[in-house]
C-alpha positions as CSV (number, residue, x, y, z in Angstrom):
1,M,2.6,1.3,20.7
2,I,1.5,3.8,18.0
3,I,3.4,2.0,15.2
4,T,2.3,-1.4,16.5
5,G,-1.3,-0.3,16.3
6,V,-0.8,1.2,12.8
7,A,0.9,-2.0,11.7
8,V,-2.1,-4.1,12.8
9,C,-4.3,-1.8,10.7
10,L,-2.1,-2.3,7.7
11,V,-2.3,-6.0,8.1
12,V,-6.1,-5.7,8.0
13,L,-5.7,-3.5,4.9
14,L,-3.4,-5.9,3.1
15,G,-5.9,-8.7,3.9
16,A,-8.8,-6.7,2.5
17,G,-6.7,-6.0,-0.7
18,F,-5.9,-9.6,-1.3
19,Y,-9.4,-10.7,-0.5
20,S,-10.5,-8.5,-3.4
21,T,-8.8,-10.9,-5.8
22,R,-11.7,-13.2,-5.4
23,K,-13.9,-10.5,-7.0
24,V,-11.6,-10.1,-10.1
25,R,-12.1,-13.7,-11.3
26,G,-9.6,-13.2,-14.1
27,E,-11.9,-10.6,-15.8
28,A,-10.3,-7.3,-17.0
29,G,-13.6,-5.5,-16.6
30,N,-13.6,-6.4,-12.9
31,F,-9.9,-5.5,-12.5
32,L,-10.1,-2.1,-14.1
33,L,-13.7,-1.0,-13.2
34,A,-14.9,-3.4,-10.5
35,G,-17.3,-4.8,-13.0
36,R,-19.1,-1.4,-13.1
37,S,-20.9,-2.6,-10.0
38,L,-20.2,0.0,-7.4
39,S,-23.2,1.4,-5.5
40,A,-23.4,5.1,-4.6
41,P,-22.4,4.8,-0.9
42,V,-19.3,2.6,-1.8
43,L,-18.3,5.0,-4.6
44,A,-18.7,8.0,-2.3
45,V,-16.3,6.5,0.2
46,L,-13.7,6.0,-2.6
47,L,-14.1,9.6,-3.8
48,M,-13.6,10.9,-0.3
49,S,-10.4,8.9,0.2
50,Q,-8.7,11.2,-2.3
51,V,-9.1,14.1,0.1
52,V,-8.4,12.5,3.5
53,D,-5.1,10.9,2.4
54,S,-1.9,12.0,4.3
55,N,-0.7,14.2,1.3
56,A,-3.8,16.4,1.4
57,T,-4.3,16.3,5.2
58,L,-0.7,17.0,6.2
59,G,-0.5,19.8,3.6
60,S,-3.8,21.3,4.7
61,A,-2.8,21.1,8.4
62,D,0.6,22.7,7.8
63,L,-0.9,25.5,5.7
64,A,-3.6,26.2,8.3
65,A,-1.0,26.3,11.1
66,G,1.3,28.6,9.1
67,F,-1.2,30.9,7.2
68,G,-4.6,30.6,8.8
69,F,-7.8,28.7,8.7
70,W,-8.7,29.5,5.1
71,A,-5.3,28.5,3.8
72,G,-5.8,25.0,5.2
73,A,-9.5,24.8,4.4
74,A,-8.9,25.8,0.8
75,M,-7.7,22.2,-0.1
76,P,-10.8,20.3,1.1
77,L,-13.1,23.1,-0.1
78,G,-11.6,22.9,-3.6
79,M,-11.9,19.1,-3.7
80,A,-15.5,19.3,-2.5
81,V,-16.4,21.9,-5.2
82,S,-14.8,19.7,-7.8
83,I,-16.7,16.6,-6.9
84,L,-19.9,18.6,-6.6
85,L,-19.4,19.9,-10.1
86,V,-18.7,16.4,-11.4
87,G,-22.0,15.3,-9.9
88,V,-24.0,18.2,-11.3
89,F,-22.6,18.4,-14.8
90,F,-20.5,15.4,-15.7
91,A,-21.0,12.2,-13.8
92,K,-24.2,10.9,-15.4
93,R,-23.2,12.1,-18.9
94,L,-19.8,10.5,-18.9
95,R,-20.8,7.3,-17.1
96,A,-23.5,6.8,-19.8
97,T,-20.8,6.8,-22.6
98,G,-19.3,3.6,-21.4
99,V,-15.7,4.8,-21.6
100,V,-13.1,3.2,-19.4
101,T,-10.6,6.1,-19.1
102,L,-10.9,9.9,-19.5
103,P,-8.6,10.1,-22.5
104,E,-11.1,7.9,-24.4
105,F,-13.5,10.8,-24.2
106,F,-10.8,13.1,-25.7
107,A,-10.3,10.5,-28.4
108,R,-13.9,10.3,-29.3
109,R,-14.4,14.1,-29.3
110,F,-11.1,15.3,-30.8
111,G,-9.2,12.4,-32.3
112,R,-6.1,10.2,-31.7
113,G,-3.6,13.1,-31.3
114,T,-5.6,14.6,-28.5
115,E,-5.9,11.2,-26.9
116,I,-2.1,11.0,-26.7
117,T,-1.8,14.6,-25.4
118,A,-4.4,14.0,-22.7
119,S,-2.8,10.7,-21.7
120,A,0.7,12.3,-21.4
121,L,-0.5,15.2,-19.4
122,T,-2.7,13.2,-17.0
123,V,-0.2,10.4,-16.5
124,G,2.6,12.9,-15.9
125,S,0.6,15.0,-13.5
126,F,-0.6,12.0,-11.5
127,G,2.9,10.8,-11.2
128,I,3.4,14.0,-9.2
129,L,0.3,13.2,-7.1
130,L,1.6,9.7,-6.4
131,A,4.9,11.2,-5.3
132,G,3.1,13.5,-2.8
133,N,1.5,10.6,-1.0
134,L,4.8,8.7,-0.9
135,V,6.4,11.8,0.6
136,A,3.8,12.0,3.4
137,L,4.1,8.3,4.2
138,G,7.9,8.5,4.1
139,Y,7.8,11.3,6.6
140,L,5.5,9.2,8.8
141,L,7.9,6.3,8.9
142,Q,10.9,8.6,9.4
143,Y,9.2,10.4,12.3
144,F,7.8,7.4,14.1
145,L,10.2,4.7,13.3
146,G,13.4,6.7,12.7
147,L,13.9,5.2,9.3
148,N,16.0,7.0,6.7
149,Y,13.6,9.0,4.4
150,T,14.8,7.3,1.3
151,A,14.4,3.8,2.8
152,A,10.9,4.7,4.1
153,V,9.7,5.7,0.6
154,L,11.2,2.5,-1.0
155,V,9.6,0.3,1.7
156,I,6.1,1.6,0.8
157,I,6.2,0.8,-2.9
158,P,6.2,-3.0,-2.9
159,F,3.5,-3.0,-0.2
160,V,1.0,-1.1,-2.2
161,L,2.0,-2.7,-5.5
162,A,1.2,-6.1,-4.1
163,Y,-2.4,-5.7,-3.4
164,T,-3.1,-3.3,-6.3
165,M,-1.7,-5.7,-8.8
166,A,-3.7,-8.5,-7.2
167,G,-7.1,-6.8,-6.9
168,G,-7.2,-3.7,-9.2
169,M,-10.2,-1.5,-8.6
170,F,-11.7,-4.0,-6.2
171,A,-8.5,-3.5,-4.1
172,S,-9.2,0.2,-3.9
173,V,-12.8,-0.6,-3.0
174,Y,-12.0,-2.9,0.0
175,T,-9.1,-0.9,1.3
176,G,-11.2,2.3,0.9
177,L,-13.9,0.9,3.0
178,V,-11.5,0.0,5.8
179,Q,-9.9,3.4,5.5
180,F,-13.1,5.3,5.8
181,A,-14.3,3.5,8.8
182,V,-11.0,4.1,10.7
183,M,-10.6,7.7,9.5
184,A,-14.1,8.8,10.3
185,V,-13.9,7.6,13.9
186,G,-10.4,9.1,14.2
187,I,-11.3,12.6,12.9
188,V,-14.4,12.8,15.0
189,S,-12.5,11.7,18.1
190,L,-9.6,14.1,17.4
191,L,-12.1,17.0,17.1
192,A,-13.8,16.0,20.4
193,W,-10.4,15.6,22.2
194,T,-9.3,19.1,21.0
195,A,-12.7,20.7,21.9
196,F,-12.9,19.2,25.4
197,G,-9.2,19.3,26.1
198,P,-6.9,22.0,24.9
199,G,-9.7,23.9,23.2
200,F,-9.9,25.5,19.8
201,T,-7.5,28.5,19.8
202,H,-5.7,30.4,17.1
203,G,-3.3,33.2,16.6
204,E,-4.3,36.7,15.7
205,G,-5.7,37.1,12.2
206,L,-5.7,33.3,11.6
207,G,-9.2,32.3,12.5
208,I,-12.3,31.4,10.5
209,G,-13.7,34.9,11.1
210,D,-10.6,36.7,9.7
211,I,-11.9,37.1,6.2
212,G,-8.9,39.1,5.1
213,Q,-7.5,35.6,4.2
214,L,-10.2,35.7,1.4
215,T,-10.2,39.4,0.5
216,D,-6.7,40.8,1.0
217,P,-3.9,39.6,-1.2
218,A,-1.4,40.7,1.5
219,Q,-3.0,38.1,3.8
220,G,-2.9,35.3,1.2
221,A,-6.3,35.8,-0.4
222,A,-5.0,35.3,-4.0
223,I,-3.2,32.1,-3.0
224,N,-6.2,30.7,-1.1
225,W,-8.6,31.3,-4.0
226,A,-6.0,29.9,-6.4
227,T,-5.9,26.7,-4.4
228,I,-9.7,26.4,-4.4
229,T,-9.8,27.1,-8.1
230,A,-6.9,24.7,-9.1
231,L,-8.4,21.9,-7.1
232,G,-12.0,22.7,-7.9
233,L,-11.5,22.8,-11.6
234,G,-8.3,20.9,-12.1
235,N,-9.7,17.8,-10.4
236,L,-12.4,17.6,-13.1
237,V,-9.8,15.9,-15.3
238,A,-8.4,13.7,-12.6
239,I,-8.1,10.2,-14.2
240,D,-8.4,8.4,-10.8
241,L,-11.6,10.3,-10.0
242,M,-13.1,9.6,-13.4
243,Q,-12.2,5.9,-13.4
244,R,-14.0,5.6,-10.1
245,V,-17.0,7.4,-11.6
246,F,-16.9,5.0,-14.5
247,S,-17.0,2.1,-12.0
248,A,-20.5,3.1,-10.8
249,K,-23.3,0.6,-11.5
250,S,-25.3,3.3,-13.2
251,P,-25.1,7.0,-14.2
252,A,-27.6,7.9,-11.4
253,A,-25.4,6.0,-8.8
254,A,-22.4,8.0,-10.1
255,Q,-24.1,11.3,-9.6
256,R,-25.5,10.4,-6.1
257,A,-22.0,9.3,-5.0
258,C,-20.5,12.6,-6.0
259,F,-23.1,14.5,-4.0
260,G,-22.5,12.3,-1.0
261,A,-18.7,12.6,-1.3
262,A,-18.8,16.4,-1.5
263,T,-20.9,16.6,1.6
264,G,-18.7,14.1,3.5
265,I,-15.5,16.1,2.6
266,L,-17.0,19.3,4.0
267,V,-18.1,17.6,7.2
268,L,-15.0,15.6,7.9
269,C,-12.1,17.5,6.4
270,V,-12.7,21.2,6.7
271,P,-12.9,21.1,10.6
272,L,-9.3,19.7,10.7
273,S,-8.1,23.3,10.1
274,F,-9.4,24.1,13.5
275,V,-7.3,21.3,15.0
276,A,-4.3,22.6,13.1
277,L,-4.7,26.1,14.4
278,A,-5.1,24.8,18.0
279,A,-2.0,22.6,17.5
280,V,0.2,25.6,17.1
281,S,-0.3,26.6,20.7
282,I,-0.2,23.0,21.9
283,V,3.0,21.8,20.3
284,G,4.9,25.1,19.7
285,D,8.0,24.8,17.5
286,T,7.9,21.6,15.4
287,A,11.5,21.9,14.1
288,G,10.2,21.4,10.5
289,A,8.3,18.2,11.2
290,P,4.6,18.1,10.0
291,I,2.5,19.6,12.8
292,L,-0.1,16.9,12.7
293,Y,2.5,14.2,13.2
294,V,4.0,16.0,16.2
295,L,0.6,16.5,17.8
296,L,-0.4,12.8,17.3
297,G,3.0,11.5,18.3
298,E,3.5,13.4,21.5
299,Y,0.3,15.0,22.8
300,T,-2.9,13.0,22.0
301,P,-3.9,9.8,23.7
302,K,-2.2,6.7,22.1
303,V,-5.5,5.1,21.0
304,L,-6.5,8.3,19.2
305,S,-3.1,8.6,17.6
306,I,-3.4,5.1,16.3
307,L,-6.9,5.7,14.8
308,V,-5.9,8.9,13.0
309,L,-2.6,7.7,11.8
310,S,-4.0,4.4,10.6
311,G,-6.7,6.4,8.7
312,L,-4.1,8.6,7.1
313,V,-1.9,5.7,6.1
314,T,-4.7,3.7,4.6
315,A,-6.2,6.7,2.8
316,S,-2.8,7.4,1.2
317,L,-2.4,3.8,0.2
318,T,-5.9,3.8,-1.3
319,T,-5.0,7.0,-3.3
320,I,-1.6,5.5,-4.4
321,S,-3.4,2.3,-5.4
322,G,-6.0,4.3,-7.4
323,V,-3.3,6.4,-9.1
324,L,-1.2,3.3,-10.1
325,L,-4.3,1.6,-11.5
326,S,-5.6,4.7,-13.4
327,T,-2.3,5.7,-14.9
328,A,-1.4,2.2,-16.0
329,T,-4.9,1.8,-17.5
330,V,-4.4,5.0,-19.5
331,L,-1.0,3.8,-20.8
332,V,-2.4,0.4,-21.8
333,R,-5.6,1.5,-23.4
334,N,-4.8,5.0,-24.7
335,V,-1.1,5.1,-25.4
336,F,0.0,1.6,-26.4
337,R,-3.5,0.3,-27.2
338,V,-2.8,-3.2,-26.2
339,G,-4.8,-5.6,-28.4
340,G,-5.7,-2.8,-30.9
341,E,-8.5,-0.2,-31.0
342,N,-11.3,-2.6,-30.7
343,A,-9.7,-5.0,-28.3
344,A,-12.0,-6.6,-25.6
345,M,-10.9,-6.0,-22.1
346,S,-9.1,-9.4,-22.1
347,S,-6.5,-11.0,-19.8
348,D,-3.8,-9.4,-22.0
349,V,-5.1,-6.0,-21.0
350,M,-5.0,-6.9,-17.4
351,K,-1.5,-8.3,-17.5
352,A,-0.2,-5.2,-19.3
353,T,-1.9,-3.0,-16.8
354,R,-0.2,-4.8,-13.9
355,L,3.2,-4.6,-15.7
356,L,2.9,-0.9,-16.4
357,M,2.2,-0.2,-12.7
358,L,5.9,-0.8,-12.1
359,P,7.4,2.1,-14.1
360,M,4.7,4.4,-12.7
361,A,5.7,3.4,-9.1
362,A,9.3,4.0,-10.0
363,F,8.5,7.5,-11.4
364,G,6.5,8.4,-8.3
365,A,9.3,7.2,-6.0
366,L,11.9,9.3,-8.0
367,V,9.9,12.5,-7.7
368,A,9.2,11.8,-4.0
369,L,13.0,11.4,-3.4
370,R,13.8,14.5,-5.4
371,V,11.0,16.8,-4.2
372,P,10.0,15.9,-0.6
373,Q,6.9,18.1,-0.4
374,T,3.3,17.2,0.5
375,G,0.4,19.5,-0.1
376,I,2.2,21.6,-2.6
377,L,2.6,18.7,-4.9
378,L,-1.1,18.0,-4.7
379,T,-2.0,21.6,-5.7
380,L,0.7,21.7,-8.4
381,T,-0.7,18.6,-10.0
382,F,-4.1,20.1,-10.5
383,D,-2.7,23.5,-11.3
384,L,-1.0,22.1,-14.4
385,L,-4.2,20.3,-15.5
386,L,-6.1,23.5,-15.0
387,A,-3.8,25.3,-17.4
388,S,-4.0,22.5,-20.1
389,L,-6.9,20.1,-20.2
390,V,-9.8,21.6,-18.2
391,V,-10.9,24.1,-20.9
392,P,-10.9,21.5,-23.7
393,F,-12.7,19.0,-21.4
394,I,-15.6,21.4,-20.4
395,L,-16.0,23.1,-23.8
396,G,-15.5,19.9,-25.7
397,L,-18.4,18.3,-23.8
398,F,-20.9,21.2,-24.1
399,W,-19.8,23.2,-27.2
400,S,-19.6,21.7,-30.7
401,R,-16.9,24.0,-32.0
402,G,-13.2,23.2,-31.5
403,D,-11.0,20.4,-32.7
404,G,-7.6,18.8,-31.9
405,R,-5.8,22.0,-32.9
406,A,-7.8,24.0,-30.5
407,V,-6.9,21.5,-27.7
408,A,-3.2,21.8,-28.7
409,A,-3.4,25.6,-28.7
410,A,-5.0,25.6,-25.2
411,A,-2.6,23.1,-23.7
412,I,0.6,24.6,-25.2
413,A,-0.3,28.2,-24.4
414,G,-1.6,27.4,-20.9
415,I,1.2,25.1,-19.9
416,T,3.9,27.5,-21.3
417,V,2.6,30.5,-19.4
418,R,2.0,28.5,-16.2
419,A,5.3,26.8,-16.3
420,G,7.1,30.0,-17.1
421,F,5.7,31.8,-14.1
422,F,6.4,28.7,-12.0
423,V,10.2,28.7,-12.6
424,L,10.4,32.5,-12.3
425,T,8.3,33.0,-9.1
426,P,10.2,32.6,-5.8
427,T,7.3,31.1,-4.0
428,I,4.6,28.5,-4.7
429,Y,1.3,28.9,-2.9
430,G,3.0,30.9,-0.1
431,V,6.1,28.7,0.5
432,D,9.6,29.0,-1.0
433,N,10.0,27.6,-4.5
434,T,12.6,24.9,-3.8
435,L,11.4,22.8,-6.8
436,L,12.6,24.7,-9.8
437,Y,13.3,28.5,-9.4
438,I,15.4,30.6,-11.7
439,P,16.5,33.7,-9.8
440,N,15.4,36.9,-11.5
441,S,14.3,40.5,-10.8
442,L,11.3,40.5,-13.1
443,V,8.8,38.3,-11.2
444,T,8.2,38.7,-7.5
445,S,6.2,36.7,-4.9
446,S,3.4,39.2,-5.3
447,V,2.2,37.3,-8.4
448,D,1.9,34.0,-6.5
449,G,-1.6,32.7,-6.7
450,W,-2.6,35.1,-9.6
451,T,-0.5,32.9,-12.0
452,T,-3.0,30.1,-11.6
453,F,-5.8,32.3,-13.0
454,I,-3.5,33.7,-15.7
455,G,-2.6,30.2,-17.0
456,F,-6.3,29.1,-17.0
457,L,-7.4,32.3,-18.8
458,V,-4.7,32.0,-21.5
459,S,-5.8,28.4,-22.1
460,L,-9.4,29.5,-22.4
461,V,-8.6,32.3,-24.9
462,A,-6.4,30.1,-27.0
463,Y,-9.1,27.4,-27.3
464,V,-11.9,29.7,-28.1
465,T,-9.9,31.7,-30.6
466,M,-8.8,28.6,-32.4
467,A,-12.3,27.1,-32.3
468,L,-13.8,30.3,-33.8
469,V,-11.2,30.8,-36.6
470,R,-11.3,27.3,-37.9
471,R,-14.3,25.7,-39.7
472,P,-16.1,23.1,-37.8
473,V,-14.9,19.6,-38.7
474,P,-16.5,16.2,-38.2
475,T,-15.5,14.7,-34.9
476,I,-13.2,11.7,-35.2
477,T,-14.9,8.9,-33.3
478,V,-13.0,6.1,-31.8
479,P,-15.1,2.9,-31.6
480,E,-16.4,2.2,-28.1
481,P,-14.3,-0.6,-26.5
482,V,-16.0,-3.9,-26.3
483,V,-16.4,-5.0,-22.7
484,V,-16.4,-8.7,-22.0
485,P,-19.1,-9.3,-19.3
486,A,-18.1,-11.1,-16.2
487,K,-18.9,-14.8,-16.1
488,Q,-20.8,-14.3,-12.8
489,P,-22.6,-11.2,-11.5
490,V,-20.4,-9.1,-9.3
491,A,-21.9,-6.9,-6.6
492,V,-20.6,-4.7,-3.8
């Protein structure tokens, strides 16, 4: 019954995705940025979908169940902080520039070389984020349908490719609206069921009032703050986030959407950590299965399970759709420059974007099959961006000093230090490093969490040092892309 209900929801989702093709009308501007027509409420829903997808939600629930309330709440808190910062400092300013992708900002500020660097780092990082959502959905199909994990991951790819290639950003809009409606009802209902049923319980030292989780490194404080920082700052250079901001109908709408999304994340997502803590006493040993899947599959009422699982699935598909679109757009416009520097957003751009979704989907599937992790992949994505592009992005926007060499110094130094600690540290955010660990006696798990701050500080020092020792040079400006207006007004 559960899978049947989820399947019905997916049919509705697919229908919404294909319906969105009517809004594209063959215009690349509509395909990539929804005609820059998104109102603040619609955009806020799209921004929230990044946080309530199964990758983030499953990871947050498992961390809360294993390490305490603040370990789980750190993920949505970090994302809320990030979107709030975008609203306060960046949304209006960047939306007013008229850029289509974030690397275009780096091109205008620092030059072509930095554009390529930013493109490579963001596309590679978001391939990891794409993999995390494929992992979460693969586990869902494996747990509820009994499918082989590999087969489950491969089944998902053509489904999401179909409606994303058809509707582009409008596909994300319409599926995001379906997802939010389902997920909001599901989360509220799950909280009510837990409160009036089993009750909110937690183990000793794991509750919201146990502030040692935020003050004592032995209780995971360094890791929890590292998670909040990596997501709170690393997400500032998220290409899917920024592409959605660029789709707003005005700079003011972009800013209001960020404020609404940050509030919605705090209200809807943070309380799920209470559910995860209660689930420990409800389900007991999960035998390695995600605790939220076990709770929904065996203990909650079927209708409630269908609502929450449908919301998780649609949120993940919306995130995957957004990542495929944003990464392919960066490859087309910033790496290969289809049509040249001053090309209008023509049908050739749209065709190339659709084509390049295929290798990105293949890359995400490969990582998902090789590294079957959920929340850790999410945090790792933004941790790498924090150590490389965040400092050049912020200082490049608000400080006139610094050029492409300063960006290169910041990215190389930060990534080198962060990657070095990554392969030498036996744990990643509190769990065993099964991704890439070189056994050694020099680095212990006591540095876990602190390495996030070290990588960021090294990047900051490298950028500022290079910016101060070099003479200011004129900014290399890439001409603003010419946007072909839609033949008919498009409104959402």
